[in-house]
N, CA, C and O atoms as a GROMACS GRO file, in nm:
protein
  592
    1UNK      N    1  -0.896  -1.656   0.615
    1UNK     CA    2  -0.772  -1.698   0.601
    1UNK      C    3  -0.741  -1.600   0.683
    1UNK      O    4  -0.818  -1.506   0.699
    2UNK      N    5  -0.612  -1.611   0.751
    2UNK     CA    6  -0.507  -1.548   0.856
    2UNK      C    7  -0.431  -1.485   0.823
    2UNK      O    8  -0.378  -1.532   0.722
    3UNK      N    9  -0.384  -1.377   0.858
    3UNK     CA   10  -0.260  -1.296   0.823
    3UNK      C   11  -0.200  -1.260   1.009
    3UNK      O   12  -0.240  -1.199   1.108
    4UNK      N   13  -0.060  -1.363   0.957
    4UNK     CA   14   0.055  -1.312   1.060
    4UNK      C   15   0.018  -1.179   1.084
    4UNK      O   16  -0.059  -1.105   1.023
    5UNK      N   17   0.081  -1.163   1.176
    5UNK     CA   18   0.181  -0.998   1.226
    5UNK      C   19   0.257  -1.024   1.352
    5UNK      O   20   0.216  -1.071   1.458
    6UNK      N   21   0.387  -0.981   1.317
    6UNK     CA   22   0.501  -0.990   1.460
    6UNK      C   23   0.520  -0.852   1.414
    6UNK      O   24   0.554  -0.798   1.309
    7UNK      N   25   0.481  -0.809   1.551
    7UNK     CA   26   0.473  -0.659   1.605
    7UNK      C   27   0.683  -0.584   1.639
    7UNK      O   28   0.761  -0.669   1.682
    8UNK      N   29   0.706  -0.528   1.630
    8UNK     CA   30   0.798  -0.517   1.640
    8UNK      C   31   0.806  -0.424   1.736
    8UNK      O   32   0.698  -0.366   1.749
    9UNK      N   33   0.950  -0.361   1.860
    9UNK     CA   34   0.939  -0.304   1.952
    9UNK      C   35   0.898  -0.119   1.925
    9UNK      O   36   0.844  -0.033   1.996
   10UNK      N   37   0.937  -0.120   1.832
   10UNK     CA   38   0.882   0.044   1.798
   10UNK      C   39   0.762   0.007   1.766
   10UNK      O   40   0.749   0.110   1.699
   11UNK      N   41   0.644  -0.055   1.749
   11UNK     CA   42   0.558  -0.059   1.744
   11UNK      C   43   0.442  -0.058   1.853
   11UNK      O   44   0.330  -0.010   1.866
   12UNK      N   45   0.518  -0.124   1.912
   12UNK     CA   46   0.443  -0.126   2.073
   12UNK      C   47   0.327  -0.004   2.085
   12UNK      O   48   0.318   0.101   2.023
   13UNK      N   49   0.246  -0.059   2.184
   13UNK     CA   50   0.089   0.005   2.188
   13UNK      C   51   0.038   0.036   2.029
   13UNK      O   52  -0.072   0.091   2.020
   14UNK      N   53   0.079   0.017   1.954
   14UNK     CA   54   0.017   0.091   1.810
   14UNK      C   55  -0.097  -0.022   1.815
   14UNK      O   56  -0.102  -0.111   1.900
   15UNK      N   57  -0.178  -0.007   1.718
   15UNK     CA   58  -0.322  -0.074   1.672
   15UNK      C   59  -0.220  -0.159   1.588
   15UNK      O   60  -0.116  -0.122   1.534
   16UNK      N   61  -0.297  -0.323   1.593
   16UNK     CA   62  -0.256  -0.396   1.461
   16UNK      C   63  -0.370  -0.305   1.358
   16UNK      O   64  -0.455  -0.219   1.379
   17UNK      N   65  -0.295  -0.413   1.184
   17UNK     CA   66  -0.458  -0.374   1.141
   17UNK      C   67  -0.527  -0.392   1.088
   17UNK      O   68  -0.541  -0.490   1.015
   18UNK      N   69  -0.629  -0.264   1.112
   18UNK     CA   70  -0.774  -0.354   1.119
   18UNK      C   71  -0.871  -0.296   0.996
   18UNK      O   72  -0.844  -0.203   0.921
   19UNK      N   73  -0.976  -0.367   0.998
   19UNK     CA   74  -1.105  -0.327   0.909
   19UNK      C   75  -1.147  -0.204   1.005
   19UNK      O   76  -1.107  -0.191   1.120
   20UNK      N   77  -1.244  -0.106   0.930
   20UNK     CA   78  -1.282   0.016   1.026
   20UNK      C   79  -1.422  -0.017   0.998
   20UNK      O   80  -1.498   0.025   1.085
   21UNK      N   81  -1.480  -0.082   0.897
   21UNK     CA   82  -1.620  -0.164   0.892
   21UNK      C   83  -1.657  -0.240   0.887
   21UNK      O   84  -1.589  -0.312   0.961
   22UNK      N   85  -1.770  -0.325   0.823
   22UNK     CA   86  -1.792  -0.476   0.875
   22UNK      C   87  -1.785  -0.480   0.674
   22UNK      O   88  -1.820  -0.587   0.626
   23UNK      N   89  -1.765  -0.426   0.626
   23UNK     CA   90  -1.756  -0.437   0.453
   23UNK      C   91  -1.606  -0.349   0.450
   23UNK      O   92  -1.601  -0.323   0.329
   24UNK      N   93  -1.518  -0.306   0.492
   24UNK     CA   94  -1.420  -0.249   0.475
   24UNK      C   95  -1.322  -0.372   0.366
   24UNK      O   96  -1.308  -0.492   0.394
   25UNK      N   97  -1.251  -0.286   0.214
   25UNK     CA   98  -1.211  -0.383   0.186
   25UNK      C   99  -1.013  -0.413   0.219
   25UNK      O  100  -0.958  -0.517   0.184
   26UNK      N  101  -0.953  -0.320   0.278
   26UNK     CA  102  -0.851  -0.265   0.307
   26UNK      C  103  -0.838  -0.281   0.452
   26UNK      O  104  -0.941  -0.291   0.519
   27UNK      N  105  -0.744  -0.285   0.497
   27UNK     CA  106  -0.711  -0.298   0.633
   27UNK      C  107  -0.647  -0.176   0.690
   27UNK      O  108  -0.537  -0.170   0.633
   28UNK      N  109  -0.665  -0.030   0.812
   28UNK     CA  110  -0.564   0.053   0.844
   28UNK      C  111  -0.395   0.020   0.879
   28UNK      O  112  -0.339  -0.067   0.945
   29UNK      N  113  -0.351   0.123   0.807
   29UNK     CA  114  -0.192   0.080   0.835
   29UNK      C  115  -0.143   0.230   0.941
   29UNK      O  116  -0.172   0.348   0.919
   30UNK      N  117  -0.073   0.181   1.041
   30UNK     CA  118  -0.049   0.284   1.105
   30UNK      C  119   0.113   0.326   1.158
   30UNK      O  120   0.205   0.247   1.174
   31UNK      N  121   0.116   0.478   1.180
   31UNK     CA  122   0.251   0.488   1.124
   31UNK      C  123   0.307   0.469   1.276
   31UNK      O  124   0.248   0.509   1.377
   32UNK      N  125   0.423   0.404   1.275
   32UNK     CA  126   0.537   0.364   1.401
   32UNK      C  127   0.652   0.443   1.395
   32UNK      O  128   0.765   0.395   1.404
   33UNK      N  129   0.628   0.574   1.378
   33UNK     CA  130   0.750   0.677   1.379
   33UNK      C  131   0.778   0.697   1.505
   33UNK      O  132   0.765   0.594   1.572
   34UNK      N  133   0.823   0.824   1.583
   34UNK     CA  134   0.860   0.773   1.778
   34UNK      C  135   0.790   0.912   1.736
   34UNK      O  136   0.794   0.990   1.641
   35UNK      N  137   0.703   0.896   1.899
   35UNK     CA  138   0.645   0.963   1.918
   35UNK      C  139   0.698   1.115   1.952
   35UNK      O  140   0.611   1.199   1.976
   36UNK      N  141   0.826   1.152   1.954
   36UNK     CA  142   0.871   1.332   1.983
   36UNK      C  143   0.946   1.315   1.876
   36UNK      O  144   1.066   1.334   1.898
   37UNK      N  145   0.913   1.282   1.751
   37UNK     CA  146   0.977   1.265   1.637
   37UNK      C  147   0.886   1.209   1.463
   37UNK      O  148   0.914   1.124   1.378
   38UNK      N  149   0.762   1.321   1.478
   38UNK     CA  150   0.721   1.289   1.346
   38UNK      C  151   0.748   1.340   1.217
   38UNK      O  152   0.803   1.450   1.215
   39UNK      N  153   0.725   1.288   1.114
   39UNK     CA  154   0.755   1.312   1.001
   39UNK      C  155   0.708   1.385   0.984
   39UNK      O  156   0.603   1.407   1.043
   40UNK      N  157   0.772   1.492   0.863
   40UNK     CA  158   0.721   1.583   0.792
   40UNK      C  159   0.778   1.617   0.631
   40UNK      O  160   0.882   1.661   0.581
   41UNK      N  161   0.608   1.556   0.571
   41UNK     CA  162   0.645   1.554   0.412
   41UNK      C  163   0.680   1.693   0.368
   41UNK      O  164   0.616   1.775   0.434
   42UNK      N  165   0.737   1.734   0.305
   42UNK     CA  166   0.732   1.849   0.230
   42UNK      C  167   0.670   1.831   0.072
   42UNK      O  168   0.686   1.735  -0.003
   43UNK      N  169   0.597   1.951   0.051
   43UNK     CA  170   0.529   1.971  -0.082
   43UNK      C  171   0.649   1.857  -0.172
   43UNK      O  172   0.768   1.886  -0.168
   44UNK      N  173   0.603   1.738  -0.245
   44UNK     CA  174   0.672   1.690  -0.359
   44UNK      C  175   0.813   1.633  -0.281
   44UNK      O  176   0.929   1.649  -0.321
   45UNK      N  177   0.770   1.566  -0.163
   45UNK     CA  178   0.881   1.492  -0.070
   45UNK      C  179   0.818   1.330  -0.033
   45UNK      O  180   0.705   1.310   0.012
   46UNK      N  181   0.897   1.246  -0.057
   46UNK     CA  182   0.876   1.103  -0.029
   46UNK      C  183   0.948   1.044   0.068
   46UNK      O  184   1.026   1.131   0.107
   47UNK      N  185   0.967   0.934   0.135
   47UNK     CA  186   0.942   0.884   0.270
   47UNK      C  187   0.910   0.754   0.298
   47UNK      O  188   0.792   0.720   0.301
   48UNK      N  189   1.043   0.637   0.329
   48UNK     CA  190   0.948   0.474   0.354
   48UNK      C  191   0.896   0.516   0.509
   48UNK      O  192   0.974   0.557   0.596
   49UNK      N  193   0.806   0.506   0.522
   49UNK     CA  194   0.713   0.515   0.634
   49UNK      C  195   0.711   0.368   0.733
   49UNK      O  196   0.660   0.270   0.680
   50UNK      N  197   0.762   0.354   0.871
   50UNK     CA  198   0.782   0.204   0.902
   50UNK      C  199   0.642   0.162   0.970
   50UNK      O  200   0.591   0.258   1.028
   51UNK      N  201   0.596   0.088   0.975
   51UNK     CA  202   0.470   0.065   1.057
   51UNK      C  203   0.545  -0.046   1.181
   51UNK      O  204   0.468  -0.080   1.271
   52UNK      N  205   0.673  -0.097   1.186
   52UNK     CA  206   0.638  -0.149   1.270
   52UNK      C  207   0.570  -0.335   1.273
   52UNK      O  208   0.543  -0.396   1.377
   53UNK      N  209   0.558  -0.378   1.166
   53UNK     CA  210   0.508  -0.491   1.145
   53UNK      C  211   0.605  -0.564   1.049
   53UNK      O  212   0.682  -0.510   0.969
   54UNK      N  213   0.586  -0.705   1.075
   54UNK     CA  214   0.638  -0.797   0.993
   54UNK      C  215   0.519  -0.900   0.959
   54UNK      O  216   0.465  -0.962   1.051
   55UNK      N  217   0.481  -0.919   0.823
   55UNK     CA  218   0.336  -0.961   0.831
   55UNK      C  219   0.394  -1.093   0.693
   55UNK      O  220   0.465  -1.084   0.593
   56UNK      N  221   0.286  -1.254   0.786
   56UNK     CA  222   0.251  -1.355   0.702
   56UNK      C  223   0.193  -1.338   0.636
   56UNK      O  224   0.082  -1.299   0.673
   57UNK      N  225   0.231  -1.362   0.398
   57UNK     CA  226   0.130  -1.306   0.363
   57UNK      C  227   0.055  -1.479   0.328
   57UNK      O  228   0.121  -1.563   0.268
   58UNK      N  229  -0.063  -1.501   0.370
   58UNK     CA  230   0.008  -1.667   0.292
   58UNK      C  231   0.011  -1.657   0.105
   58UNK      O  232  -0.016  -1.570   0.022
   59UNK      N  233   0.047  -1.756   0.103
   59UNK     CA  234   0.086  -1.836  -0.055
   59UNK      C  235  -0.040  -1.819  -0.078
   59UNK      O  236  -0.143  -1.844  -0.016
   60UNK      N  237  -0.007  -1.758  -0.212
   60UNK     CA  238  -0.087  -1.739  -0.297
   60UNK      C  239  -0.200  -1.636  -0.305
   60UNK      O  240  -0.307  -1.647  -0.365
   61UNK      N  241  -0.137  -1.498  -0.205
   61UNK     CA  242  -0.182  -1.416  -0.204
   61UNK      C  243  -0.092  -1.300  -0.222
   61UNK      O  244   0.029  -1.321  -0.216
   62UNK      N  245  -0.157  -1.128  -0.254
   62UNK     CA  246  -0.065  -1.091  -0.222
   62UNK      C  247  -0.107  -0.977  -0.131
   62UNK      O  248  -0.226  -0.972  -0.100
   63UNK      N  249  -0.024  -0.888  -0.086
   63UNK     CA  250  -0.062  -0.752  -0.011
   63UNK      C  251  -0.078  -0.670  -0.048
   63UNK      O  252   0.032  -0.671  -0.103
   64UNK      N  253  -0.140  -0.530  -0.094
   64UNK     CA  254  -0.159  -0.424  -0.226
   64UNK      C  255  -0.125  -0.335  -0.071
   64UNK      O  256  -0.159  -0.367   0.043
   65UNK      N  257  -0.069  -0.249  -0.105
   65UNK     CA  258  -0.078  -0.119  -0.016
   65UNK      C  259  -0.150   0.039  -0.086
   65UNK      O  260  -0.101   0.108  -0.176
   66UNK      N  261  -0.229   0.053  -0.038
   66UNK     CA  262  -0.313   0.203  -0.103
   66UNK      C  263  -0.318   0.315  -0.036
   66UNK      O  264  -0.326   0.314   0.087
   67UNK      N  265  -0.314   0.409  -0.097
   67UNK     CA  266  -0.392   0.519  -0.019
   67UNK      C  267  -0.494   0.567   0.025
   67UNK      O  268  -0.595   0.553  -0.043
   68UNK      N  269  -0.501   0.633   0.138
   68UNK     CA  270  -0.586   0.646   0.233
   68UNK      C  271  -0.695   0.760   0.128
   68UNK      O  272  -0.651   0.867   0.084
   69UNK      N  273  -0.812   0.721   0.108
   69UNK     CA  274  -0.904   0.816   0.023
   69UNK      C  275  -0.914   0.974   0.064
   69UNK      O  276  -0.886   1.074  -0.004
   70UNK      N  277  -0.955   0.965   0.174
   70UNK     CA  278  -0.967   1.081   0.309
   70UNK      C  279  -0.855   1.166   0.237
   70UNK      O  280  -0.871   1.243   0.142
   71UNK      N  281  -0.715   1.128   0.317
   71UNK     CA  282  -0.608   1.179   0.300
   71UNK      C  283  -0.552   1.255   0.184
   71UNK      O  284  -0.504   1.368   0.186
   72UNK      N  285  -0.575   1.138   0.039
   72UNK     CA  286  -0.522   1.206  -0.034
   72UNK      C  287  -0.644   1.305  -0.108
   72UNK      O  288  -0.646   1.356  -0.219
   73UNK      N  289  -0.685   1.306  -0.060
   73UNK     CA  290  -0.826   1.387  -0.102
   73UNK      C  291  -0.758   1.518  -0.060
   73UNK      O  292  -0.676   1.577  -0.130
   74UNK      N  293  -0.805   1.562   0.071
   74UNK     CA  294  -0.814   1.649   0.202
   74UNK      C  295  -0.604   1.725   0.166
   74UNK      O  296  -0.570   1.843   0.174
   75UNK      N  297  -0.517   1.611   0.132
   75UNK     CA  298  -0.370   1.711   0.172
   75UNK      C  299  -0.276   1.678   0.049
   75UNK      O  300  -0.170   1.726   0.009
   76UNK      N  301  -0.389   1.538  -0.013
   76UNK     CA  302  -0.280   1.503  -0.140
   76UNK      C  303  -0.179   1.429  -0.075
   76UNK      O  304  -0.087   1.510  -0.067
   77UNK      N  305  -0.152   1.354  -0.038
   77UNK     CA  306  -0.071   1.240   0.090
   77UNK      C  307  -0.137   1.139  -0.033
   77UNK      O  308  -0.246   1.152  -0.088
   78UNK      N  309  -0.028   1.033  -0.057
   78UNK     CA  310   0.008   0.913  -0.126
   78UNK      C  311   0.080   0.774  -0.142
   78UNK      O  312   0.178   0.766  -0.067
   79UNK      N  313   0.069   0.715  -0.182
   79UNK     CA  314   0.160   0.587  -0.209
   79UNK      C  315   0.209   0.612  -0.352
   79UNK      O  316   0.160   0.625  -0.464
   80UNK      N  317   0.358   0.611  -0.280
   80UNK     CA  318   0.426   0.621  -0.400
   80UNK      C  319   0.429   0.516  -0.578
   80UNK      O  320   0.422   0.519  -0.701
   81UNK      N  321   0.446   0.430  -0.440
   81UNK     CA  322   0.409   0.314  -0.606
   81UNK      C  323   0.281   0.227  -0.580
   81UNK      O  324   0.273   0.105  -0.572
   82UNK      N  325   0.168   0.336  -0.566
   82UNK     CA  326   0.031   0.282  -0.550
   82UNK      C  327  -0.038   0.160  -0.675
   82UNK      O  328  -0.058   0.200  -0.789
   83UNK      N  329  -0.068   0.022  -0.640
   83UNK     CA  330  -0.072   0.000  -0.540
   83UNK      C  331   0.067  -0.062  -0.511
   83UNK      O  332   0.139  -0.077  -0.609
   84UNK      N  333   0.116  -0.102  -0.388
   84UNK     CA  334   0.256  -0.137  -0.368
   84UNK      C  335   0.203  -0.287  -0.344
   84UNK      O  336   0.096  -0.332  -0.303
   85UNK      N  337   0.326  -0.347  -0.388
   85UNK     CA  338   0.326  -0.517  -0.380
   85UNK      C  339   0.362  -0.573  -0.264
   85UNK      O  340   0.484  -0.562  -0.254
   86UNK      N  341   0.312  -0.630  -0.167
   86UNK     CA  342   0.428  -0.747  -0.068
   86UNK      C  343   0.360  -0.866  -0.117
   86UNK      O  344   0.241  -0.884  -0.143
   87UNK      N  345   0.489  -0.967  -0.126
   87UNK     CA  346   0.477  -1.074  -0.192
   87UNK      C  347   0.437  -1.201  -0.091
   87UNK      O  348   0.394  -1.260  -0.190
   88UNK      N  349   0.422  -1.257  -0.027
   88UNK     CA  350   0.377  -1.381   0.016
   88UNK      C  351   0.526  -1.406   0.127
   88UNK      O  352   0.537  -1.417   0.249
   89UNK      N  353   0.636  -1.409  -0.005
   89UNK     CA  354   0.725  -1.468   0.100
   89UNK      C  355   0.860  -1.358   0.177
   89UNK      O  356   0.975  -1.382   0.215
   90UNK      N  357   0.768  -1.217   0.175
   90UNK     CA  358   0.848  -1.126   0.194
   90UNK      C  359   0.868  -1.112   0.358
   90UNK      O  360   0.772  -1.097   0.433
   91UNK      N  361   0.996  -1.119   0.401
   91UNK     CA  362   0.926  -1.104   0.570
   91UNK      C  363   1.015  -1.009   0.650
   91UNK      O  364   1.060  -1.041   0.760
   92UNK      N  365   1.036  -0.910   0.603
   92UNK     CA  366   1.099  -0.789   0.653
   92UNK      C  367   0.986  -0.710   0.702
   92UNK      O  368   0.872  -0.757   0.702
   93UNK      N  369   1.011  -0.596   0.743
   93UNK     CA  370   0.949  -0.447   0.795
   93UNK      C  371   0.849  -0.422   0.716
   93UNK      O  372   0.878  -0.395   0.599
   94UNK      N  373   0.724  -0.422   0.752
   94UNK     CA  374   0.615  -0.309   0.633
   94UNK      C  375   0.680  -0.201   0.654
   94UNK      O  376   0.714  -0.165   0.767
   95UNK      N  377   0.709  -0.127   0.528
   95UNK     CA  378   0.704   0.044   0.532
   95UNK      C  379   0.601   0.065   0.387
   95UNK      O  380   0.574  -0.020   0.302
   96UNK      N  381   0.562   0.193   0.393
   96UNK     CA  382   0.470   0.232   0.334
   96UNK      C  383   0.546   0.361   0.269
   96UNK      O  384   0.584   0.455   0.339
   97UNK      N  385   0.567   0.357   0.114
   97UNK     CA  386   0.644   0.464   0.064
   97UNK      C  387   0.533   0.571  -0.003
   97UNK      O  388   0.475   0.561  -0.111
   98UNK      N  389   0.524   0.684   0.106
   98UNK     CA  390   0.385   0.782   0.076
   98UNK      C  391   0.520   0.890   0.029
   98UNK      O  392   0.642   0.886   0.050
   99UNK      N  393   0.413   0.999  -0.056
   99UNK     CA  394   0.479   1.129  -0.112
   99UNK      C  395   0.374   1.240  -0.122
   99UNK      O  396   0.269   1.230  -0.185
  100UNK      N  397   0.401   1.310  -0.076
  100UNK     CA  398   0.316   1.471  -0.056
  100UNK      C  399   0.336   1.511  -0.200
  100UNK      O  400   0.432   1.551  -0.264
  101UNK      N  401   0.194   1.485  -0.229
  101UNK     CA  402   0.200   1.554  -0.412
  101UNK      C  403   0.090   1.709  -0.370
  101UNK      O  404   0.055   1.787  -0.459
  102UNK      N  405   0.051   1.729  -0.229
  102UNK     CA  406  -0.011   1.860  -0.206
  102UNK      C  407   0.062   1.988  -0.180
  102UNK      O  408   0.179   1.978  -0.142
  103UNK      N  409   0.025   2.073  -0.190
  103UNK     CA  410   0.094   2.231  -0.157
  103UNK      C  411   0.150   2.258  -0.043
  103UNK      O  412   0.231   2.349  -0.024
  104UNK      N  413   0.104   2.168   0.050
  104UNK     CA  414   0.155   2.216   0.189
  104UNK      C  415   0.219   2.133   0.274
  104UNK      O  416   0.163   2.026   0.252
  105UNK      N  417   0.319   2.112   0.376
  105UNK     CA  418   0.336   2.022   0.458
  105UNK      C  419   0.314   1.908   0.538
  105UNK      O  420   0.316   1.903   0.661
  106UNK      N  421   0.293   1.810   0.452
  106UNK     CA  422   0.209   1.699   0.572
  106UNK      C  423   0.268   1.598   0.661
  106UNK      O  424   0.339   1.503   0.627
  107UNK      N  425   0.211   1.645   0.829
  107UNK     CA  426   0.233   1.605   0.895
  107UNK      C  427   0.257   1.434   0.943
  107UNK      O  428   0.162   1.388   0.879
  108UNK      N  429   0.293   1.361   0.984
  108UNK     CA  430   0.258   1.184   0.997
  108UNK      C  431   0.314   1.204   1.149
  108UNK      O  432   0.433   1.206   1.181
  109UNK      N  433   0.225   1.216   1.217
  109UNK     CA  434   0.231   1.162   1.403
  109UNK      C  435   0.230   1.003   1.434
  109UNK      O  436   0.182   0.909   1.371
  110UNK      N  437   0.286   1.009   1.527
  110UNK     CA  438   0.308   0.823   1.567
  110UNK      C  439   0.128   0.768   1.561
  110UNK      O  440   0.030   0.832   1.601
  111UNK      N  441   0.132   0.668   1.515
  111UNK     CA  442  -0.055   0.614   1.559
  111UNK      C  443  -0.136   0.653   1.428
  111UNK      O  444  -0.251   0.612   1.413
  112UNK      N  445  -0.082   0.722   1.347
  112UNK     CA  446  -0.157   0.829   1.253
  112UNK      C  447  -0.173   0.676   1.149
  112UNK      O  448  -0.081   0.602   1.115
  113UNK      N  449  -0.378   0.659   1.104
  113UNK     CA  450  -0.358   0.566   0.959
  113UNK      C  451  -0.261   0.645   0.830
  113UNK      O  452  -0.288   0.756   0.783
  114UNK      N  453  -0.174   0.580   0.800
  114UNK     CA  454  -0.153   0.600   0.667
  114UNK      C  455  -0.121   0.560   0.513
  114UNK      O  456  -0.042   0.589   0.422
  115UNK      N  457  -0.246   0.466   0.544
  115UNK     CA  458  -0.262   0.323   0.379
  115UNK      C  459  -0.402   0.254   0.475
  115UNK      O  460  -0.473   0.254   0.576
  116UNK      N  461  -0.362   0.194   0.332
  116UNK     CA  462  -0.415   0.025   0.397
  116UNK      C  463  -0.400  -0.045   0.295
  116UNK      O  464  -0.409  -0.021   0.174
  117UNK      N  465  -0.375  -0.139   0.360
  117UNK     CA  466  -0.343  -0.343   0.351
  117UNK      C  467  -0.477  -0.377   0.282
  117UNK      O  468  -0.582  -0.365   0.344
  118UNK      N  469  -0.472  -0.424   0.134
  118UNK     CA  470  -0.576  -0.530   0.089
  118UNK      C  471  -0.487  -0.645   0.033
  118UNK      O  472  -0.396  -0.655  -0.049
  119UNK      N  473  -0.569  -0.743   0.132
  119UNK     CA  474  -0.493  -0.857   0.066
  119UNK      C  475  -0.565  -0.951  -0.048
  119UNK      O  476  -0.687  -0.963  -0.041
  120UNK      N  477  -0.475  -1.034  -0.180
  120UNK     CA  478  -0.590  -1.028  -0.295
  120UNK      C  479  -0.519  -1.143  -0.299
  120UNK      O  480  -0.420  -1.153  -0.226
  121UNK      N  481  -0.564  -1.266  -0.400
  121UNK     CA  482  -0.514  -1.384  -0.488
  121UNK      C  483  -0.446  -1.336  -0.546
  121UNK      O  484  -0.448  -1.213  -0.560
  122UNK      N  485  -0.339  -1.428  -0.614
  122UNK     CA  486  -0.274  -1.340  -0.717
  122UNK      C  487  -0.258  -1.568  -0.823
  122UNK      O  488  -0.238  -1.688  -0.806
  123UNK      N  489  -0.285  -1.476  -0.903
  123UNK     CA  490  -0.310  -1.552  -1.030
  123UNK      C  491  -0.165  -1.545  -1.108
  123UNK      O  492  -0.103  -1.445  -1.143
  124UNK      N  493  -0.117  -1.750  -1.132
  124UNK     CA  494   0.039  -1.774  -1.174
  124UNK      C  495   0.033  -1.818  -1.348
  124UNK      O  496  -0.050  -1.900  -1.388
  125UNK      N  497   0.102  -1.772  -1.411
  125UNK     CA  498   0.119  -1.826  -1.536
  125UNK      C  499   0.251  -1.857  -1.569
  125UNK      O  500   0.350  -1.800  -1.524
  126UNK      N  501   0.250  -1.956  -1.658
  126UNK     CA  502   0.321  -2.025  -1.730
  126UNK      C  503   0.364  -1.937  -1.851
  126UNK      O  504   0.285  -1.935  -1.945
  127UNK      N  505   0.497  -1.851  -1.864
  127UNK     CA  506   0.495  -1.764  -2.012
  127UNK      C  507   0.573  -1.863  -2.075
  127UNK      O  508   0.651  -1.947  -2.031
  128UNK      N  509   0.513  -1.818  -2.246
  128UNK     CA  510   0.531  -1.935  -2.360
  128UNK      C  511   0.566  -1.772  -2.419
  128UNK      O  512   0.515  -1.661  -2.406
  129UNK      N  513   0.676  -1.830  -2.486
  129UNK     CA  514   0.680  -1.745  -2.613
  129UNK      C  515   0.577  -1.795  -2.687
  129UNK      O  516   0.505  -1.888  -2.649
  130UNK      N  517   0.564  -1.714  -2.832
  130UNK     CA  518   0.474  -1.725  -2.916
  130UNK      C  519   0.481  -1.569  -3.035
  130UNK      O  520   0.482  -1.447  -3.018
  131UNK      N  521   0.486  -1.672  -3.168
  131UNK     CA  522   0.519  -1.630  -3.286
  131UNK      C  523   0.419  -1.500  -3.357
  131UNK      O  524   0.459  -1.418  -3.440
  132UNK      N  525   0.273  -1.508  -3.296
  132UNK     CA  526   0.189  -1.452  -3.286
  132UNK      C  527   0.056  -1.453  -3.168
  132UNK      O  528   0.027  -1.556  -3.108
  133UNK      N  529  -0.012  -1.331  -3.147
  133UNK     CA  530  -0.144  -1.350  -3.086
  133UNK      C  531  -0.240  -1.352  -3.120
  133UNK      O  532  -0.266  -1.309  -3.232
  134UNK      N  533  -0.346  -1.408  -3.032
  134UNK     CA  534  -0.532  -1.354  -3.123
  134UNK      C  535  -0.525  -1.282  -3.153
  134UNK      O  536  -0.438  -1.202  -3.117
  135UNK      N  537  -0.658  -1.248  -3.283
  135UNK     CA  538  -0.672  -1.063  -3.306
  135UNK      C  539  -0.739  -1.049  -3.228
  135UNK      O  540  -0.812  -1.142  -3.194
  136UNK      N  541  -0.744  -0.894  -3.148
  136UNK     CA  542  -0.873  -0.873  -3.086
  136UNK      C  543  -0.960  -0.791  -3.174
  136UNK      O  544  -0.963  -0.848  -3.283
  137UNK      N  545  -1.041  -0.670  -3.176
  137UNK     CA  546  -1.092  -0.594  -3.155
  137UNK      C  547  -1.030  -0.404  -3.196
  137UNK      O  548  -1.049  -0.314  -3.278
  138UNK      N  549  -0.951  -0.433  -3.076
  138UNK     CA  550  -0.863  -0.292  -3.008
  138UNK      C  551  -0.750  -0.356  -3.065
  138UNK      O  552  -0.659  -0.273  -3.071
  139UNK      N  553  -0.730  -0.420  -3.091
  139UNK     CA  554  -0.578  -0.428  -3.167
  139UNK      C  555  -0.468  -0.411  -3.075
  139UNK      O  556  -0.446  -0.478  -2.975
  140UNK      N  557  -0.391  -0.294  -3.128
  140UNK     CA  558  -0.291  -0.256  -3.034
  140UNK      C  559  -0.300  -0.105  -3.065
  140UNK      O  560  -0.206  -0.036  -3.106
  141UNK      N  561  -0.462  -0.052  -3.032
  141UNK     CA  562  -0.508   0.096  -2.981
  141UNK      C  563  -0.434   0.084  -2.795
  141UNK      O  564  -0.394  -0.011  -2.729
  142UNK      N  565  -0.447   0.240  -2.765
  142UNK     CA  566  -0.326   0.210  -2.680
  142UNK      C  567  -0.386   0.289  -2.600
  142UNK      O  568  -0.467   0.236  -2.523
  143UNK      N  569  -0.367   0.439  -2.592
  143UNK     CA  570  -0.416   0.508  -2.452
  143UNK      C  571  -0.494   0.634  -2.505
  143UNK      O  572  -0.470   0.718  -2.591
  144UNK      N  573  -0.612   0.607  -2.407
  144UNK     CA  574  -0.717   0.665  -2.526
  144UNK      C  575  -0.780   0.604  -2.616
  144UNK      O  576  -0.863   0.677  -2.671
  145UNK      N  577  -0.774   0.464  -2.668
  145UNK     CA  578  -0.816   0.487  -2.760
  145UNK      C  579  -0.900   0.374  -2.760
  145UNK      O  580  -0.873   0.275  -2.827
  146UNK      N  581  -1.049   0.387  -2.656
  146UNK     CA  582  -1.148   0.305  -2.602
  146UNK      C  583  -1.237   0.423  -2.591
  146UNK      O  584  -1.356   0.402  -2.565
  147UNK      N  585  -1.192   0.560  -2.610
  147UNK     CA  586  -1.269   0.670  -2.587
  147UNK      C  587  -1.209   0.767  -2.439
  147UNK      O  588  -1.103   0.736  -2.386
  148UNK      N  589  -1.273   0.858  -2.399
  148UNK     CA  590  -1.240   0.973  -2.333
  148UNK      C  591  -1.292   0.860  -2.176
  148UNK      O  592  -1.287   0.906  -2.062
   0.00000   0.00000   0.00000
């Protein structure tokens, strides 16, 4: 499968999304903030961080933007709407909604890996209103109903 990537001017010199190992599920995304103006996220703050990329996701797929586990563990850096969905027909700049869930400010410098992008198939359904659903053993048991 091919992922078309259009590099915008403010991403010049930055790596394209890339897998770090042969079995990685996610492509790393890089911050396209100005080199002389890194972004500082205060605790509890959030920001849309530019990647400087416009991507063409194949029809029948979506892009899922997810946090990088190491930064999430070490710093509390998360993706606010994780996973963030990028639809196949979106043609704007890919930005990552980052949030600082930690207790100290987080510096986001140009070229830093800020998130990962997973390309996944999407199942489309036909919505049909019904008067009843098939019963299940679980029924309407919600949060915590299947155990701890």
